[in-house]
SEVODREN-864925 format. One line per field, with one value per residue (C-alpha): residue number from 0; y, z, x; chain. Coordinates in Angstrom, 2 decimals. Each point is the difference from the previous one (the first is absolute). Layout:
// residues N
n: [NUM/...]
north: [Y/...]
up: [Z/...]
east: [X/...]
chain: [A/...]
END
This chain:
// residues 237
n: [0/1/2/3/4/5/6/7/8/9/10/11/12/13/14/15/16/17/18/19/20/21/22/23/24/25/26/27/28/29/30/31/32/33/34/35/36/37/38/39/40/41/42/43/44/45/46/47/48/49/50/51/52/53/54/55/56/57/58/59/60/61/62/63/64/65/66/67/68/69/70/71/72/73/74/75/76/77/78/79/80/81/82/83/84/85/86/87/88/89/90/91/92/93/94/95/96/97/98/99/100/101/102/103/104/105/106/107/108/109/110/111/112/113/114/115/116/117/118/119/120/121/122/123/124/125/126/127/128/129/130/131/132/133/134/135/136/137/138/139/140/141/142/143/144/145/146/147/148/149/150/151/152/153/154/155/156/157/158/159/160/161/162/163/164/165/166/167/168/169/170/171/172/173/174/175/176/177/178/179/180/181/182/183/184/185/186/187/188/189/190/191/192/193/194/195/196/197/198/199/200/201/202/203/204/205/206/207/208/209/210/211/212/213/214/215/216/217/218/219/220/221/222/223/224/225/226/227/228/229/230/231/232/233/234/235/236]
north: [-14.61/0.50/3.77/0.40/-2.07/1.81/3.53/-0.70/1.83/-0.79/-0.95/0.29/-2.38/1.00/0.05/2.63/0.95/0.33/2.43/1.88/0.33/1.51/2.46/1.13/0.31/2.26/2.10/3.42/2.46/-2.47/-3.72/-2.20/-2.21/-2.39/-0.82/-2.84/-0.14/-2.17/-0.21/-1.27/-1.32/-3.46/-1.11/1.71/0.78/1.93/1.65/1.12/2.81/-0.49/2.13/1.74/-3.24/-1.72/-3.46/-3.09/-2.79/-3.14/-1.41/3.08/-0.44/2.89/1.94/-2.72/1.23/-1.35/-3.54/0.57/-2.05/2.08/-2.60/-3.53/-1.58/2.56/-0.25/-1.97/2.17/-0.54/-0.51/-3.23/1.22/1.17/3.38/2.07/3.77/-0.17/-1.98/2.80/3.29/-0.51/1.34/-3.52/-0.74/3.17/-0.62/-3.62/1.18/2.40/-2.91/-2.04/2.78/0.12/2.99/-1.13/2.24/-1.07/2.44/3.14/2.25/-1.72/0.33/3.70/0.57/-1.83/2.10/3.20/-1.24/-0.82/-3.55/-1.57/-3.39/1.61/2.12/-3.09/-2.09/2.77/0.70/-3.69/-0.37/3.12/-1.21/-3.23/1.97/2.36/-2.89/-1.45/3.41/0.52/-3.07/1.25/3.41/-1.48/-1.80/2.68/3.33/1.69/3.73/-0.55/-2.62/0.35/-1.79/-0.26/-1.35/1.52/-1.14/2.35/2.96/-1.25/-0.85/2.39/-1.82/-2.70/2.34/1.58/-3.38/-1.24/3.13/-0.52/-3.68/0.69/2.63/-2.66/-2.58/1.93/0.80/2.32/1.78/0.74/3.74/-0.31/-2.85/-0.03/2.24/-2.08/1.23/-1.04/-0.41/3.25/-1.66/-1.95/-3.74/0.50/0.89/-3.31/1.25/3.20/-2.08/-2.19/3.02/1.23/-3.42/-0.08/3.44/-0.26/3.40/-0.12/-0.53/-2.81/-1.99/0.18/-3.78/-0.97/-2.20/1.73/-0.82/-2.48/-3.77/0.02/-3.39/-0.37/-1.27/-1.66/2.05/-0.67/-0.68/3.69/1.25/1.64/0.65/3.20/0.58/2.94/1.34/-2.85/-0.46/-3.16/-0.23]
up: [182.40/0.05/-0.51/2.83/2.34/-0.97/0.45/2.46/-2.30/-1.54/-3.69/-3.06/-2.87/-3.45/-3.68/-1.01/-3.20/1.77/2.45/-2.97/-1.32/3.33/-0.19/-3.47/1.10/2.95/-1.64/-1.39/1.06/0.08/0.69/-2.82/1.17/-2.99/-1.52/-1.87/0.41/-2.02/0.43/-2.80/1.41/0.27/0.21/-0.47/3.17/0.68/2.68/0.24/1.89/-0.31/1.60/2.16/1.33/-0.67/-1.19/1.20/-0.99/1.90/0.01/-0.70/-3.79/-1.21/-2.85/-1.36/-3.57/-1.05/0.07/-2.27/-3.19/-3.14/-2.27/0.80/-2.01/1.10/2.09/3.26/3.04/3.37/1.47/-1.98/-2.74/-3.51/-1.63/3.09/-0.38/1.98/-2.79/-2.45/1.90/2.71/-0.59/-0.64/-2.33/-2.01/-0.26/-1.07/-2.75/-1.27/-0.18/-1.97/-2.59/-0.21/2.27/2.86/2.97/3.33/2.45/0.45/-0.92/-3.39/-0.39/0.86/-2.61/-2.64/0.93/-0.44/-3.43/-0.86/-0.94/-1.84/1.75/3.43/-1.01/-1.28/3.09/2.40/-1.81/-0.09/3.71/0.82/-2.19/2.00/3.24/-1.27/-0.74/3.49/1.60/-2.27/1.44/3.52/-0.96/-1.30/3.32/2.42/-1.81/1.52/-0.24/-0.62/-1.35/1.08/-1.70/2.15/-0.32/-1.22/-3.56/-0.26/0.54/-2.61/-2.57/0.16/-2.96/2.45/1.78/-3.29/-1.53/3.13/-0.12/-3.70/0.47/3.06/-1.88/-2.54/2.67/2.07/-0.93/-3.03/1.63/3.15/0.50/1.20/0.83/2.84/0.00/-1.01/1.38/0.92/3.72/1.72/2.63/-0.19/0.27/3.78/0.03/1.68/3.08/-0.06/-0.14/2.83/2.23/-0.85/0.92/3.30/1.05/-1.66/-1.53/-2.68/-0.07/-2.48/2.96/2.11/-0.13/-0.39/2.80/2.97/0.87/2.72/-0.19/-3.80/-1.44/-3.28/-3.04/-3.18/-3.15/-3.66/-1.17/-0.58/3.35/2.82/3.69/2.03/3.73/2.34/-1.29/-2.20/-3.76/-1.65/-3.85]
east: [-81.36/3.76/-0.30/-2.49/2.17/3.22/-1.36/-2.83/-2.42/-3.39/0.14/-2.21/0.78/-1.15/0.88/2.57/-1.81/-3.35/1.58/1.46/-3.56/-0.98/2.90/-1.11/-3.63/0.81/2.73/-0.84/-2.68/-2.89/-0.34/-1.29/-2.84/0.15/3.39/1.71/3.78/2.39/3.77/2.25/3.26/1.58/-3.61/-3.35/-1.90/-3.17/-2.05/-3.62/-1.69/-3.77/-2.68/2.56/1.49/3.30/-1.07/1.86/-2.40/-0.96/3.54/2.12/0.18/-2.16/1.60/2.30/-0.50/3.38/-1.34/-2.96/0.53/0.46/1.67/-1.26/2.82/2.59/3.15/-0.05/-0.61/1.61/-3.48/-0.30/-2.34/0.87/-0.38/-0.74/0.16/3.24/1.69/-0.84/0.10/2.62/3.51/1.42/-2.93/0.57/3.74/-0.64/-2.36/2.65/2.47/-2.54/-0.10/3.79/0.66/2.22/-0.69/1.46/-1.62/-2.06/2.93/0.20/-3.75/0.07/2.71/-2.05/-3.04/2.04/1.07/-3.64/0.97/-2.96/0.33/-0.18/-2.96/-1.84/0.75/-0.96/-3.27/-0.93/0.78/-1.99/-2.85/-0.22/0.16/-2.69/-2.35/0.45/-0.46/-2.99/-1.69/0.72/-1.36/-3.24/-0.48/1.20/-0.51/3.07/0.63/3.70/2.39/3.62/2.91/3.11/3.51/3.25/-0.68/-2.99/2.30/2.46/-2.68/-3.01/-1.54/-1.13/-2.39/-1.09/-0.84/-1.79/-2.17/-0.77/-0.83/-2.11/-1.99/-0.96/-0.88/-2.54/-3.61/-0.07/-2.92/1.98/0.33/3.57/2.35/2.50/3.04/3.05/3.30/3.51/0.63/0.87/2.13/3.24/0.49/0.11/-3.70/-0.83/1.85/-2.07/-3.17/1.27/0.52/-3.49/-1.38/1.83/-1.24/-3.43/0.71/-2.70/-3.79/0.76/1.29/-3.15/-0.47/3.65/1.44/1.56/3.60/-0.83/0.34/-0.37/0.84/1.90/-1.81/1.25/0.37/0.78/3.58/0.82/-1.32/1.89/-0.52/-0.04/0.11/-0.21/3.29/1.11/-0.18/1.35/-0.28]
chain: [A/A/A/A/A/A/A/A/A/A/A/A/A/A/A/A/A/A/A/A/A/A/A/A/A/A/A/A/A/A/A/A/A/A/A/A/A/A/A/A/A/A/A/A/A/A/A/A/A/A/A/A/A/A/A/A/A/A/A/A/A/A/A/A/A/A/A/A/A/A/A/A/A/A/A/A/A/A/A/A/A/A/A/A/A/A/A/A/A/A/A/A/A/A/A/A/A/A/A/A/A/A/A/A/A/A/A/A/A/A/A/A/A/A/A/A/A/A/A/A/A/A/A/A/A/A/A/A/A/A/A/A/A/A/A/A/A/A/A/A/A/A/A/A/A/A/A/A/A/A/A/A/A/A/A/A/A/A/A/A/A/A/A/A/A/A/A/A/A/A/A/A/A/A/A/A/A/A/A/A/A/A/A/A/A/A/A/A/A/A/A/A/A/A/A/A/A/A/A/A/A/A/A/A/A/A/A/A/A/A/A/A/A/A/A/A/A/A/A/A/A/A/A/A/A/A/A/A/A/A/A/A/A/A/A/A/A]
END
């Protein structure tokens, strides 16, 4: 790889959002052995910690929740399908929905202002996006039974209703006989949390990384359209 050749250093290549999931799982007083992480940004990415292990999948695509179909006849997605969660719950998808309802918001600053003013269009769009996200996360929860679901991305700090609605939707999606569902929370770390996870991966600083590749002759692998790569001291969005 170019990075390894330039700096004469071993390299790990992995998905930025998956490493952010690792950062959230190991932050705080105790590690979380089972966690679902979703980041809402220009796209929608995800990461899974299952049974105390950061999951990559057979070809590095584990956790790509953003490309689960939620509206079969919905907007085209950059992955080539239609109606993926990313077209509904990403920042561009949310802004586009606001435009469709006549509220012309250009960026997150405009959205934050509309949230402060409790604009009904924004509230509707955010709740519908969070409802779709909650249903996708609900399916993942039924399969994986995580202890915690973390929603990341700057938009979650600007619009807390997203996390609130995901929690409400998720509560309706899981077994009614379940004693308790997962904790649903906004990410504790910033949008640089992928770099924190990358450093943890490099130094194997968590039990969650017991079977994660060592930084030696690790080959790159292909990821989905919204993926990123990390190296020993390198993060590229």
